[in-house]
Rosetta silent file (secondary structure, phi, psi, omega in degrees, C-alpha in Angstrom):
SEQUENCE: XXXXXXXXXXXXXXXXXXXXXXXXXXXXXXXXXXXXXXXXXXXXXXXXXXXXXXXXXXXXXXXXXXXXXXXXXXXXXXXXXXXXXXXXXXXXXXXXXXXXXXXXXXXXXXXXXXXXXXXXXXXXXXXXXXXXXXXXXXXXXXXXXXXXXXXXXXXXXXXXXXXXXXXXXXXXXXXXXXXXXXXXXXXXXXXXXXXXXXXXXXXXXXXXXXXXXXXXXXXXXXXXXXXXXXXXXXXXXXXXXXXXXXXXXXXXXXXXXXXXXX
SCORE:     score description
SCORE:     0.000 S_00000001
   1 L     0.000  132.234 -179.693   -6.071   -7.230   23.997 S_00000001
   2 L   -70.664  139.709  179.211   -3.358   -8.723   21.804 S_00000001
   3 L  -118.662  155.516  173.527   -4.242   -9.177   18.138 S_00000001
   4 E   -99.741  121.128 -169.951   -2.830  -11.349   15.375 S_00000001
   5 E  -128.967  125.152  175.696   -1.904   -9.109   12.463 S_00000001
   6 E  -104.374  131.239 -179.059   -0.558  -10.062    9.035 S_00000001
   7 E  -121.653  127.988  173.011    1.270   -7.399    7.035 S_00000001
   8 L   -93.915  158.178  179.893    2.250   -7.669    3.384 S_00000001
   9 L    63.660   40.009 -175.057    5.148   -5.719    1.932 S_00000001
  10 L   -93.711    9.481 -178.938    6.947   -5.714    5.287 S_00000001
  11 L   -72.414  -23.441 -176.110   10.470   -5.902    3.884 S_00000001
  12 L  -158.645  178.107  171.173   10.858   -2.131    3.922 S_00000001
  13 H    58.567 -145.340 -177.184    9.133    1.210    4.317 S_00000001
  14 H   -56.768  -40.149 -176.198    5.819    1.585    6.104 S_00000001
  15 H   -61.059  -45.774 -179.614    5.287   -2.166    6.316 S_00000001
  16 H   -67.462  -44.922 -179.320    8.509   -2.872    8.180 S_00000001
  17 H   -62.135  -45.320 -179.504    8.143    0.058   10.562 S_00000001
  18 H   -63.905  -39.757  178.667    4.510   -0.824   11.323 S_00000001
  19 H   -60.467  -45.474  179.870    5.394   -4.488   11.855 S_00000001
  20 H   -65.116  -42.599 -178.426    8.083   -3.586   14.363 S_00000001
  21 H   -64.893  -41.848  179.830    5.865   -1.076   16.169 S_00000001
  22 H   -66.572  -40.069  178.507    2.968   -3.525   16.455 S_00000001
  23 H   -64.279  -39.995  179.077    5.251   -6.291   17.709 S_00000001
  24 H   -64.798  -25.005  177.965    6.718   -3.944   20.325 S_00000001
  25 L   -82.630   -0.711  176.354    3.167   -3.285   21.523 S_00000001
  26 L    96.966    7.404  179.310    2.760   -6.996   22.223 S_00000001
  27 L   -85.877  153.411  174.903    0.751   -8.077   19.194 S_00000001
  28 E   -82.746  114.159 -174.534    1.461  -11.253   17.258 S_00000001
  29 E  -112.103  128.567  170.141    2.750   -9.980   13.920 S_00000001
  30 E  -104.713  102.640 -177.638    3.215  -12.010   10.745 S_00000001
  31 E   -95.429  117.845 -174.049    5.490   -9.820    8.628 S_00000001
  32 E  -111.432  149.872 -178.434    5.587  -11.040    5.044 S_00000001
  33 E  -128.112  161.856 -177.040    7.974  -10.328    2.198 S_00000001
  34 L   -71.658  -39.156 -174.512    7.896  -10.900   -1.544 S_00000001
  35 L  -133.128  162.349 -175.977   11.056  -13.062   -1.765 S_00000001
  36 H   -62.914  -41.084  178.566   13.171  -15.216    0.522 S_00000001
  37 H   -58.190  -34.825  176.379   16.260  -12.953    0.688 S_00000001
  38 H   -65.184  -35.108  175.591   14.039  -10.201    2.111 S_00000001
  39 H   -58.019  -47.904 -177.577   12.897  -12.673    4.764 S_00000001
  40 H   -60.328  -44.431  179.562   16.474  -13.255    5.853 S_00000001
  41 H   -62.797  -41.457 -177.579   17.186   -9.532    6.094 S_00000001
  42 H   -69.209  -40.773  177.837   13.994   -8.893    8.089 S_00000001
  43 H   -61.654  -43.480 -179.394   14.644  -11.757   10.496 S_00000001
  44 H   -64.356  -45.183 -178.233   18.173  -10.509   11.099 S_00000001
  45 H   -65.905  -41.266  178.599   17.083   -6.893   11.687 S_00000001
  46 H   -62.296  -41.020  178.749   14.262   -7.902   14.028 S_00000001
  47 H   -62.952  -41.724  179.204   16.699  -10.060   15.990 S_00000001
  48 H   -63.081  -31.338 -179.233   19.189   -7.214   16.277 S_00000001
  49 H   -91.098   -2.732 -178.642   16.434   -4.981   17.662 S_00000001
  50 L    70.199   29.582 -177.939   15.134   -7.663   20.027 S_00000001
  51 L  -102.299  128.775 -179.831   11.744   -7.690   18.326 S_00000001
  52 L   -97.308  118.783  174.047    9.745  -10.930   18.239 S_00000001
  53 L  -154.881  164.755  175.667    7.632  -11.526   15.145 S_00000001
  54 E   -94.557  130.945  178.219    6.917  -14.204   12.568 S_00000001
  55 E  -114.804  131.707 -178.404    8.463  -13.623    9.152 S_00000001
  56 E  -144.018  163.543  178.506    7.126  -15.446    6.102 S_00000001
  57 E   -91.063  128.991  176.618    7.167  -15.263    2.310 S_00000001
  58 L  -150.573   96.059  173.421    4.033  -13.938    0.650 S_00000001
  59 L   -88.505  115.833 -173.390    4.157  -12.730   -2.931 S_00000001
  60 L   -70.826   -4.148  173.382    0.655  -11.394   -3.586 S_00000001
  61 L  -101.320    3.189 -177.412    0.899  -12.398   -7.248 S_00000001
  62 L  -105.984  111.559 -175.463    1.734  -16.009   -6.359 S_00000001
  63 H   -60.719  -35.724  179.539   -1.382  -18.166   -5.995 S_00000001
  64 H   -66.970  -41.590  177.547    0.486  -20.801   -3.956 S_00000001
  65 H   -60.899  -42.850 -178.875    1.750  -18.196   -1.502 S_00000001
  66 H   -65.232  -45.832  179.675   -1.748  -16.807   -1.086 S_00000001
  67 H   -62.212  -39.451  177.945   -3.324  -20.239   -0.587 S_00000001
  68 H   -61.518  -45.300 -179.781   -0.609  -21.104    1.942 S_00000001
  69 H   -63.716  -42.760  179.343   -1.267  -17.917    3.939 S_00000001
  70 H   -61.641  -39.567 -177.618   -5.011  -18.522    3.962 S_00000001
  71 H   -74.832  -39.293 -171.528   -4.522  -22.075    5.209 S_00000001
  72 H   -81.098  -36.525 -167.725   -1.800  -21.375    7.794 S_00000001
  73 L  -112.342  132.402  167.663   -2.893  -18.180    9.470 S_00000001
  74 L  -108.003  118.251 -171.418   -5.958  -17.184   11.457 S_00000001
  75 L  -124.641  164.036  174.362   -5.710  -13.437   11.930 S_00000001
  76 L  -100.336  -31.992 -176.850   -7.623  -10.537   13.400 S_00000001
  77 E  -138.049  134.153  170.411   -6.248   -7.827   11.115 S_00000001
  78 E  -109.169  122.459  171.579   -4.845   -7.818    7.581 S_00000001
  79 E  -103.780  103.735 -176.341   -2.670   -4.851    6.660 S_00000001
  80 E   -89.036   94.548 -168.955   -2.522   -4.994    2.870 S_00000001
  81 L  -114.671  -17.212 -176.799    0.564   -2.913    2.245 S_00000001
  82 L   -62.929  138.146  179.387    2.427   -4.553   -0.662 S_00000001
  83 L  -169.231  168.163 -179.882    2.614   -2.400   -3.770 S_00000001
  84 L  -143.699  149.798  174.916    4.709   -1.196   -6.663 S_00000001
  85 L  -124.048  128.026  171.212    5.041    2.012   -8.669 S_00000001
  86 L  -117.509  117.142 -176.443    6.038    2.223  -12.332 S_00000001
  87 L   -90.515  170.954  175.892    6.296    5.827  -13.447 S_00000001
  88 L   130.571  161.491  179.114    5.954    7.526  -16.808 S_00000001
  89 L   -65.863  126.528 -173.338    3.439    9.222  -19.107 S_00000001
  90 L   -67.659  -22.095  177.909    0.412    6.956  -19.429 S_00000001
  91 L   -66.120  -21.207 -176.736   -0.027    7.862  -23.102 S_00000001
  92 L  -126.163   -8.337 -174.855    3.224    6.024  -23.851 S_00000001
  93 L   -63.566  132.097  179.469    3.860    3.732  -20.892 S_00000001
  94 L   -56.558  132.551 -175.226    4.223    0.073  -21.919 S_00000001
  95 H   -63.425  -29.658 -179.676    1.014   -1.776  -21.120 S_00000001
  96 H   -64.743  -30.402  177.076    2.827   -4.737  -19.598 S_00000001
  97 H   -70.482  -39.285  178.532    4.135   -2.430  -16.870 S_00000001
  98 H   -66.625  -42.607  177.567    0.636   -1.126  -16.186 S_00000001
  99 H   -60.774  -40.660  179.666   -0.740   -4.680  -16.066 S_00000001
 100 H   -61.263  -42.411  177.642    2.005   -5.644  -13.629 S_00000001
 101 H   -61.382  -42.750 -179.483    1.038   -2.792  -11.312 S_00000001
 102 H   -68.028  -34.987  177.982   -2.597   -3.832  -11.370 S_00000001
 103 H   -61.605  -40.355 -178.439   -1.688   -7.474  -10.686 S_00000001
 104 H   -82.782  -53.965 -170.843    0.165   -6.448   -7.530 S_00000001
 105 H   -73.743  -27.208 -174.220   -1.686   -3.355   -6.336 S_00000001
 106 H  -114.508  -66.207 -172.395   -5.226   -4.471   -7.179 S_00000001
 107 H   -68.644  -40.213  177.277   -5.752   -8.145   -8.012 S_00000001
 108 H   -63.025  -44.538  179.070   -3.144   -9.494   -5.599 S_00000001
 109 H   -61.976  -41.533 -178.023   -4.483   -7.343   -2.783 S_00000001
 110 H   -70.801  -42.078 -179.431   -8.073   -8.397   -3.506 S_00000001
 111 H   -62.555  -42.945  178.288   -7.330  -12.115   -3.835 S_00000001
 112 H   -63.400  -44.345 -179.150   -5.484  -12.152   -0.525 S_00000001
 113 H   -62.601  -41.338 -176.296   -8.265  -10.181    1.152 S_00000001
 114 H   -58.175  -41.816 -179.200  -11.026  -12.441   -0.184 S_00000001
 115 H   -65.177  -41.695  179.009   -9.589  -15.532    1.478 S_00000001
 116 H   -73.265  -29.658  177.106   -9.265  -13.890    4.864 S_00000001
 117 H   -60.330  -38.964  178.141  -12.710  -12.324    4.508 S_00000001
 118 H   -58.771  -40.522  178.120  -14.225  -15.814    4.429 S_00000001
 119 H   -69.333  -38.962  178.816  -12.597  -16.513    7.780 S_00000001
 120 H   -63.690  -40.560  179.584  -13.719  -13.143    9.142 S_00000001
 121 H   -62.224  -41.290 -178.390  -17.306  -13.829    8.091 S_00000001
 122 H   -61.675  -35.146 -178.984  -17.245  -17.182    9.887 S_00000001
 123 H  -103.177    1.418  175.917  -16.260  -15.540   13.181 S_00000001
 124 L    59.524   38.100  174.565  -18.171  -12.282   12.566 S_00000001
 125 L  -166.022  158.808  178.805  -15.147  -10.075   13.176 S_00000001
 126 E   146.867  163.247  178.770  -11.982   -8.834   11.512 S_00000001
 127 E  -144.912  142.607  174.372  -10.392   -5.783    9.941 S_00000001
 128 E  -124.156  128.700  175.990   -8.569   -5.017    6.706 S_00000001
 129 E  -115.238  117.735  177.773   -6.400   -1.941    6.292 S_00000001
 130 E   -97.626  125.682  169.216   -5.332   -1.129    2.734 S_00000001
 131 E   -81.675  105.916  178.216   -2.306    1.091    2.192 S_00000001
 132 L   -99.720 -112.044 -177.560   -3.438    3.022   -0.859 S_00000001
 133 L  -178.588  159.733  167.682   -1.978    6.460   -1.624 S_00000001
 134 H   -59.605  -27.390  177.792   -2.748   10.119   -1.973 S_00000001
 135 H   -71.803   -4.710  172.673   -2.686    9.041   -5.628 S_00000001
 136 H   -84.649   -7.839 -176.254   -5.794    6.985   -4.973 S_00000001
 137 L  -119.453  -11.919  170.679   -7.741   10.217   -4.476 S_00000001
 138 L  -153.632  169.076 -174.127   -6.269   12.407   -7.216 S_00000001
 139 L  -109.067  117.252 -179.724   -4.095   11.822  -10.264 S_00000001
 140 L   -85.138  125.832  179.597   -0.440   12.823  -10.137 S_00000001
 141 L   -55.751  138.155  176.875    0.977   13.672  -13.594 S_00000001
 142 L    72.591    6.882  163.774    3.371   11.081  -14.982 S_00000001
 143 L  -135.744   36.199 -175.302    2.329    8.418  -12.488 S_00000001
 144 H   -63.982  -36.291 -179.179   -1.275    8.232  -13.708 S_00000001
 145 H   -67.400  -40.911  175.036   -1.232    4.464  -14.203 S_00000001
 146 H   -60.348  -46.351  178.866   -0.054    3.945  -10.639 S_00000001
 147 H   -60.183  -37.638  178.737   -2.775    6.330   -9.456 S_00000001
 148 H   -60.908  -40.057  179.078   -5.316    4.359  -11.501 S_00000001
 149 H   -66.165  -36.122  179.774   -4.370    1.190   -9.621 S_00000001
 150 H   -77.294  -31.973  170.900   -4.782    2.971   -6.309 S_00000001
 151 H   -59.030  -43.308  179.454   -8.107    4.491   -7.421 S_00000001
 152 H   -61.904  -41.898  179.730   -9.219    0.920   -8.118 S_00000001
 153 H   -66.335  -36.253  175.457   -8.090   -0.200   -4.662 S_00000001
 154 H   -60.929  -43.608  179.944   -9.994    2.692   -3.093 S_00000001
 155 H   -64.589  -40.655  177.688  -13.156    1.580   -4.885 S_00000001
 156 H   -61.740  -46.065 -179.368  -12.633   -2.007   -3.748 S_00000001
 157 H   -61.657  -42.610 -179.138  -12.128   -0.882   -0.161 S_00000001
 158 H   -66.699  -38.164  176.338  -15.237    1.281   -0.223 S_00000001
 159 H   -64.674  -43.872  178.373  -17.291   -1.552   -1.672 S_00000001
 160 H   -62.247  -39.759 -179.215  -16.027   -3.975    0.954 S_00000001
 161 H   -55.672  -46.174 -179.058  -16.796   -1.489    3.722 S_00000001
 162 H   -72.216  -45.709 -174.162  -20.471   -1.414    2.764 S_00000001
 163 H   -70.467  -28.704 -175.303  -20.849   -5.065    1.837 S_00000001
 164 H   -99.520   -4.473  179.201  -19.108   -6.451    4.920 S_00000001
 165 H   -55.343  -39.989  179.596  -20.642   -4.161    7.534 S_00000001
 166 H   -63.653  -16.275 -179.232  -23.413   -6.728    8.313 S_00000001
 167 H  -100.955    9.637  179.385  -20.682   -9.224    9.252 S_00000001
 168 L    62.591   34.454  177.271  -18.956   -6.841   11.672 S_00000001
 169 E  -104.490  127.612 -177.063  -15.886   -6.612    9.435 S_00000001
 170 E   -97.192  141.578  178.071  -14.100   -3.251    9.419 S_00000001
 171 E  -128.026  138.003  176.873  -12.375   -1.767    6.367 S_00000001
 172 E  -146.374  156.825  173.248  -10.036    1.216    6.275 S_00000001
 173 E  -121.426  148.647  172.301   -7.564    2.852    3.939 S_00000001
 174 E  -119.549  127.337 -170.987   -4.345    4.690    4.744 S_00000001
 175 E  -119.332   91.696 -178.773   -3.302    7.288    2.174 S_00000001
 176 E   -70.175  146.934  167.560    0.317    8.429    2.483 S_00000001
 177 L   -80.387 -140.349 -176.427    1.565   11.704    1.080 S_00000001
 178 L   -97.184  102.424 -177.547    5.164   11.943   -0.123 S_00000001
 179 E  -116.769  148.927 -174.668    7.337    9.972    2.312 S_00000001
 180 L   -86.185   64.733  176.100   10.974    8.984    2.032 S_00000001
 181 L   -93.450  -10.505 -172.143   10.757    5.208    2.008 S_00000001
 182 L    97.622  -16.280 -177.424   12.522    4.881   -1.352 S_00000001
 183 H   -61.837  -48.465 -178.885    9.242    3.843   -2.995 S_00000001
 184 H   -65.974  -38.836  179.919    8.754    7.116   -4.866 S_00000001
 185 H   -62.180  -43.593 -179.892   12.393    7.236   -5.914 S_00000001
 186 H   -67.770  -33.425  176.888   12.231    3.749   -7.424 S_00000001
 187 H   -63.115  -38.771  176.382    9.022    4.659   -9.218 S_00000001
 188 H   -70.272  -42.492  179.690   10.819    7.562  -10.884 S_00000001
 189 H   -57.687  -33.171 -174.978   13.885    5.416  -11.600 S_00000001
 190 H   -63.011  -24.484 -178.622   11.684    2.905  -13.438 S_00000001
 191 H   -60.694  -39.121 -176.156   10.975    5.405  -16.214 S_00000001
 192 H   -63.371  -16.478 -177.857   14.563    5.201  -17.473 S_00000001
 193 H   -76.145  -12.739  179.064   14.107    1.508  -18.239 S_00000001
 194 L  -139.682  -24.674 -176.026   11.890    2.243  -21.227 S_00000001
 195 L   -74.843  133.335  178.225   11.671    5.988  -21.901 S_00000001
 196 L  -135.945  112.738 -177.548   13.818    7.310  -24.761 S_00000001
 197 L   -62.703  -16.350  177.393   13.573   11.021  -25.677 S_00000001
 198 L   -82.028  -16.379 -176.446   14.696   10.114  -29.192 S_00000001
 199 L  -114.366  -45.458 -176.511   11.710    7.800  -29.621 S_00000001
 200 L   -80.494  147.065 -177.899    8.976    8.975  -27.260 S_00000001
 201 L   -81.794  -18.870  176.434    7.024   12.149  -27.958 S_00000001
 202 L   -66.094  122.466 -177.729    6.899   13.190  -24.289 S_00000001
 203 L   -69.472  147.442  179.021    9.686   15.787  -23.961 S_00000001
 204 H   -58.758  -30.341 -179.423   12.433   15.156  -21.456 S_00000001
 205 H   -63.508  -17.927  179.362   11.646   18.569  -19.956 S_00000001
 206 H   -61.644  -24.028 -176.753    8.340   17.129  -18.699 S_00000001
 207 H   -95.719    3.785  176.384   10.288   15.482  -15.888 S_00000001
 208 L   -61.142  137.359  178.566   11.995   18.675  -14.747 S_00000001
 209 L    97.199  -11.770 -179.467   11.338   19.284  -11.096 S_00000001
 210 H   -64.458  -46.831 -179.395   11.010   15.633  -10.113 S_00000001
 211 H   -59.368  -39.308  179.761   14.344   15.571   -8.308 S_00000001
 212 H   -64.944  -41.415 -179.238   13.401   18.727   -6.414 S_00000001
 213 H   -67.163  -33.616 -179.380   10.071   17.266   -5.297 S_00000001
 214 H   -79.695  -12.952 -179.329   11.729   14.077   -4.060 S_00000001
 215 L   -76.069   -9.990 -175.561   14.316   16.063   -2.122 S_00000001
 216 L  -123.821   40.191  178.762   11.698   17.086    0.442 S_00000001
 217 L   -76.580  154.748 -174.526   10.063   13.774    1.354 S_00000001
 218 E   -89.453  160.859  177.218    8.744   13.219    4.875 S_00000001
 219 L   -68.015  123.006 -175.798    9.931   10.845    7.579 S_00000001
 220 H   -68.475  -12.901 -178.001    7.977    7.575    7.114 S_00000001
 221 H   -56.784  -43.819 -176.363    7.789    6.932   10.874 S_00000001
 222 H   -66.526  -35.660  178.136    4.735    9.170   11.299 S_00000001
 223 H   -69.292  -40.489  177.651    2.848    7.449    8.470 S_00000001
 224 H   -60.717  -37.230  178.653    3.658    4.018    9.888 S_00000001
 225 H   -65.978  -34.051  175.030    2.267    5.196   13.222 S_00000001
 226 H   -64.404  -44.154  179.336   -0.974    6.161   11.471 S_00000001
 227 H   -60.328  -43.449  178.504   -1.189    2.656    9.979 S_00000001
 228 H   -60.874  -46.784 -179.618   -0.615    1.130   13.426 S_00000001
 229 H   -60.886  -45.673 -178.496   -3.300    3.315   14.981 S_00000001
 230 H   -64.520  -39.907 -179.512   -5.839    2.522   12.261 S_00000001
 231 H   -62.836  -34.467 -173.978   -5.127   -1.210   12.490 S_00000001
 232 H   -93.234  -19.030 -174.814   -5.740   -1.277   16.226 S_00000001
 233 L   -93.387  110.968 -179.699   -8.657    1.160   16.490 S_00000001
 234 L   -67.186  -16.081 -179.464  -12.029   -0.514   15.874 S_00000001
 235 L  -111.792   24.273 -179.026  -13.588    2.941   15.515 S_00000001
 236 L   -66.009  159.112  171.563  -11.003    4.423   13.119 S_00000001
 237 L   -62.765  154.960  174.333  -12.012    6.538   10.159 S_00000001
 238 L   -68.235  -47.694 -177.202  -12.469    4.709    6.879 S_00000001
 239 E  -108.557  133.053 -174.635  -10.100    7.070    5.022 S_00000001
 240 E  -135.911   89.877  178.867   -6.874    8.243    6.653 S_00000001
 241 E   -88.735  136.317  179.617   -4.782   10.721    4.666 S_00000001
 242 E  -144.006  135.433    3.760   -1.499   11.823    6.217 S_00000001
 243 L   -80.943  176.809 -177.036   -0.156   14.440    6.645 S_00000001
 244 H   -60.064  -35.327 -179.956   -3.044   16.874    7.158 S_00000001
 245 H   -61.899  -36.098  177.826   -1.634   19.249    4.529 S_00000001
 246 H   -67.940  -40.180  177.204   -1.945   16.505    1.931 S_00000001
 247 H   -59.541  -45.545 -179.488   -5.565   15.885    2.937 S_00000001
 248 H   -65.813  -38.110  178.172   -6.411   19.566    2.500 S_00000001
 249 H   -63.638  -43.805 -179.512   -4.639   19.695   -0.854 S_00000001
 250 H   -63.327  -42.754  178.590   -6.561   16.661   -2.138 S_00000001
 251 H   -60.780  -38.380  178.300   -9.892   18.153   -1.070 S_00000001
 252 H   -65.650  -45.248  179.600   -9.008   21.333   -2.957 S_00000001
 253 H   -63.412  -41.749  179.863   -8.044   19.415   -6.111 S_00000001
 254 H   -63.939  -39.659  178.533  -11.232   17.345   -5.950 S_00000001
 255 H   -65.809  -40.661 -178.690  -13.364   20.478   -5.632 S_00000001
 256 H   -68.584  -22.239 -178.685  -11.606   22.130   -8.581 S_00000001
 257 L   -63.208  -24.170 -177.775  -12.253   19.055  -10.745 S_00000001
 258 L   -73.805  -17.582  179.995  -15.945   20.054  -10.988 S_00000001
 259 L  -118.180    2.905  179.952  -15.097   23.213  -12.923 S_00000001
 260 L   -68.321  145.298  178.620  -12.015   22.027  -14.820 S_00000001
 261 L   -90.880  159.257 -177.894  -12.165   22.190  -18.608 S_00000001
 262 L   -73.871    0.000    0.000  -11.442   19.295  -20.943 S_00000001
């Protein structure tokens, strides 16, 4: 059965790939972008590939955009994928950058979800898939603030899962490992916009090894396919970490946290 699916953050990365894959499967896809120029690029690329979908502007920090989406679209599935990463040591990271991440990754995602939840409750069906992160389940050094925002989104998703079960509304999270969408690279790049080794106490050597870790990122196609599967499967797991090696690593880190010293 064809479903109507709205995806945020569909201008690039997992969101764009998932939007195209879902449309190719015959679903009605509303692929949304933060700004109008991204809309134009997405419309052009979809046309070149012969893919039919609706493209619209939806900045999750813009109240008018959110209200417009709630009013215009009746959907079966919301894939809440929009997000941002600002890297750097949390002991020194400017608070306005951390607030910005929470506005997009947490409050924007929740406000958009709340409006569609009201519609889902009225019809006693619906599903929300949140793209969180492996960083929502453990804390990666020097992107702790980003991880904090994803921890918050995990808690929101888990709360919604329990609270909305009586209304037949399904909630799931997708937790990517390290994939080469450009997202991680831009998060690292963002540090240079404020970090100064002459001013900040965090030594420059703390960032050694970052380039090496980013040199071995995975193909995002497989993660997008996980998102597609979770969105369409009414019996999907609540938590979906990919790849499997990342899931096993996170479980190990979580177990070790019980004996870690302060």
